[in-house]
C-alpha positions as CSV (number, residue, x, y, z in Angstrom):
1,X,45.8,8.8,-3.0
2,X,42.9,6.2,-3.1
3,X,40.4,6.4,-0.4
4,X,40.5,3.1,1.1
5,X,36.8,2.0,-0.6
6,X,36.3,-0.2,-2.9
7,X,34.2,0.5,-6.1
8,X,31.3,-1.8,-7.1
9,X,29.5,-1.9,-10.3
10,X,25.4,-1.5,-11.1
11,X,25.7,-5.1,-12.0
12,X,27.3,-5.6,-8.8
13,X,25.0,-3.5,-6.5
14,X,21.7,-4.8,-8.6
15,X,22.9,-8.5,-7.5
16,X,22.6,-7.6,-3.5
17,X,19.9,-9.1,-1.8
18,X,18.3,-5.9,-0.3
19,X,15.7,-7.4,2.4
20,X,19.1,-9.6,3.7
21,X,20.8,-6.0,4.3
22,X,17.9,-4.8,6.2
23,X,17.8,-7.5,8.4
24,X,21.3,-7.8,8.6
25,X,21.5,-4.7,10.3
26,X,21.8,-2.1,7.3
27,X,20.9,1.0,9.7
28,X,23.6,0.6,12.2
29,X,26.3,0.0,9.2
30,X,27.6,2.8,6.4
31,X,28.8,0.6,3.8
32,X,25.8,-1.7,4.0
33,X,23.2,1.5,4.0
34,X,25.2,3.1,1.1
35,X,25.2,0.1,-1.0
36,X,21.5,-1.1,-0.1
37,X,20.3,2.2,-1.2
38,X,22.2,1.9,-4.4
39,X,20.9,-1.7,-5.1
40,X,17.3,-0.5,-3.8
41,X,17.4,2.8,-6.5
42,X,18.6,0.3,-9.1
43,X,15.8,-2.1,-8.6
44,X,13.2,0.6,-8.2
45,X,15.1,2.5,-11.5
46,X,14.0,-1.1,-13.1
47,X,10.7,-0.9,-12.2
48,X,9.9,2.6,-13.2
49,X,9.2,4.3,-9.7
50,X,9.1,7.6,-9.4
51,X,11.5,9.1,-6.3
52,X,8.6,10.9,-5.3
53,X,6.6,7.7,-4.7
54,X,9.4,6.7,-2.2
55,X,9.7,9.8,-0.4
56,X,6.0,9.3,0.0
57,X,6.1,6.0,1.2
58,X,9.5,7.2,3.4
59,X,6.9,9.9,5.4
60,X,4.5,7.3,5.7
61,X,6.6,5.4,7.5
62,X,8.1,8.0,9.1
63,X,4.3,8.8,10.4
64,X,2.7,5.8,10.5
65,X,5.2,3.5,11.9
66,X,6.4,0.4,9.9
67,X,3.5,-1.9,11.0
68,X,1.2,0.4,9.6
69,X,3.0,1.3,6.1
70,X,3.1,-3.1,5.7
71,X,-0.9,-2.8,5.9
72,X,-0.6,-0.4,2.8
73,X,-2.3,-2.8,-0.3
74,X,0.0,-0.7,-2.6
75,X,2.9,1.0,-0.9
76,X,4.1,2.0,-4.5
77,X,1.6,2.5,-7.6
78,X,2.3,-0.5,-9.4
79,X,1.8,-3.7,-8.8
80,X,5.5,-5.2,-9.1
81,X,6.5,-1.9,-7.6
82,X,4.1,-2.5,-4.8
83,X,6.0,-5.9,-4.3
84,X,9.4,-4.1,-4.1
85,X,8.3,-1.9,-1.4
86,X,6.3,-4.6,0.3
87,X,10.1,-6.7,0.9
88,X,12.0,-3.9,2.0
89,X,9.1,-2.9,4.7
90,X,8.7,-6.6,5.7
91,X,12.6,-7.2,5.8
92,X,12.8,-3.9,8.1
93,X,10.0,-4.9,10.0
94,X,11.7,-8.6,11.1
95,X,14.6,-6.9,12.8
96,X,14.9,-6.4,16.3
97,X,15.2,-2.5,16.2
98,X,11.9,-2.0,14.0
99,X,9.4,-2.5,17.2
100,X,11.2,0.8,18.4
101,X,10.1,4.4,16.9
102,X,13.9,4.9,15.7
103,X,13.3,1.6,13.7
104,X,10.9,3.7,11.5
105,X,12.9,6.3,11.4
106,X,15.6,4.5,10.3
107,X,14.0,2.9,7.7
108,X,12.3,6.3,6.5
109,X,15.5,7.7,6.4
110,X,17.1,5.2,4.4
111,X,14.1,5.0,1.8
112,X,15.1,9.1,1.4
113,X,18.2,7.8,0.7
114,X,16.9,6.1,-2.3
115,X,14.7,8.1,-3.6
116,X,17.8,10.9,-3.9
117,X,19.9,8.4,-5.2
118,X,16.8,7.2,-7.8
119,X,16.6,11.1,-8.7
120,X,20.3,12.0,-8.6
121,X,20.2,9.1,-11.8
122,X,17.6,10.3,-13.6
123,X,19.0,13.9,-13.4
124,X,19.7,14.8,-16.8
125,X,23.0,16.6,-15.7
126,X,24.5,13.2,-14.4
């Protein structure tokens, strides 16, 4: 029996504009949340980001907030990786909910989801 959802390929998900999804209310929409996290993980994977780097960034967002995380000169180790993370953080900070503590927490949870997906994709058993 069909599960009532559409399946997208990696190519389709890779073409999604993750910052636009973040600005459009990603944390409140489960479909956008999942698709955005997968698209972000695919982008991070192409740049060789380690899952633990994204988990560390999530912890910085959780503890210091989005405003603090945006001040980091290199939120991820390599310049291209850092630019990717900066685009996510800037987009998340642009939305109304990001001003509240919950906004940073929602972004941190989303980053954790990105790290889990990235890790699962790299797992030798997948």
